[in-house]
C-alpha positions as CSV (number, residue, x, y, z in Angstrom):
1,M,0.0,0.0,0.0
2,I,2.9,2.4,0.7
3,N,6.2,2.1,-1.0
4,E,8.4,3.8,1.6
5,P,9.0,3.7,5.3
6,Y,6.3,5.2,7.4
7,Y,4.9,5.7,10.9
8,Y,1.4,4.4,11.5
9,L,-1.3,4.7,14.1
10,S,-3.7,1.7,14.0
11,F,-6.7,0.5,15.9
12,W,-8.9,-2.5,16.0
13,S,-12.5,-3.2,17.0
14,E,-14.4,-6.5,17.2
15,N,-17.5,-4.6,16.1
16,P,-18.1,-2.2,13.3
17,I,-17.4,1.4,14.3
18,K,-20.1,3.9,13.3
19,G,-18.8,7.0,11.5
20,I,-15.2,5.8,11.4
21,E,-14.9,6.7,7.7
22,K,-15.6,10.4,8.6
23,L,-12.8,11.1,11.0
24,D,-11.4,14.7,11.3
25,T,-8.3,15.6,9.3
26,L,-4.9,14.9,10.9
27,D,-2.4,17.6,11.6
28,A,0.1,15.5,9.6
29,G,-0.2,12.3,7.5
30,R,-3.5,10.8,6.4
31,W,-6.2,8.2,7.3
32,M,-6.1,5.0,5.3
33,M,-9.8,4.2,5.7
34,P,-11.6,2.1,4.6
35,D,-8.8,-0.2,3.4
36,W,-6.9,-0.2,6.7
37,N,-8.0,1.1,10.1
38,S,-5.0,3.4,10.4
39,A,-3.3,6.6,9.8
40,V,0.0,6.9,8.0
41,L,2.8,9.5,8.0
42,K,5.3,8.7,5.2
43,Q,9.0,9.2,5.4
44,S,9.0,11.5,2.4
45,E,6.6,13.9,4.3
46,I,8.9,13.9,7.3
47,L,12.0,14.6,5.2
48,E,10.3,17.6,3.6
49,V,10.7,19.3,6.9
50,G,14.4,20.3,7.0
51,S,15.4,20.3,10.6
52,A,15.5,17.4,13.1
53,I,13.4,19.5,15.5
54,G,10.8,20.2,12.8
55,Q,10.7,16.5,11.9
56,H,10.2,15.6,15.6
57,K,7.4,18.1,15.9
58,L,5.7,16.7,12.8
59,V,5.8,13.1,14.0
60,K,4.7,14.1,17.4
61,S,1.8,16.1,15.9
62,F,0.8,13.1,13.8
63,F,0.5,10.8,16.8
64,N,-1.0,13.4,19.1
65,S,-3.7,14.5,16.7
66,G,-4.5,11.0,15.6
67,I,-4.9,9.7,19.1
68,K,-7.0,12.7,20.1
69,I,-9.3,12.3,17.1
70,L,-9.8,8.6,17.8
71,M,-10.4,9.1,21.5
72,D,-12.9,11.9,20.8
73,H,-14.7,9.7,18.3
74,F,-14.8,6.6,20.6
75,N,-16.0,8.7,23.5
76,K,-18.9,10.0,21.4
77,S,-20.0,6.5,20.6
């Protein structure tokens, strides 16, 4: 599905999750719905940010926003 290294944030549920295909947009990366219950941040996106500090912030933002979006969604359900 992705032809380069990447970070991902994935989740699983035994039951279908209502509205999961309409999650909010991530601060970085993208959702891979409906093919895979996950979000992906590709290496090429990270490398576009020049500095190590900027790259760290981007990766941290990817995980923080993804986890918040998922937690908010599941707490509504």
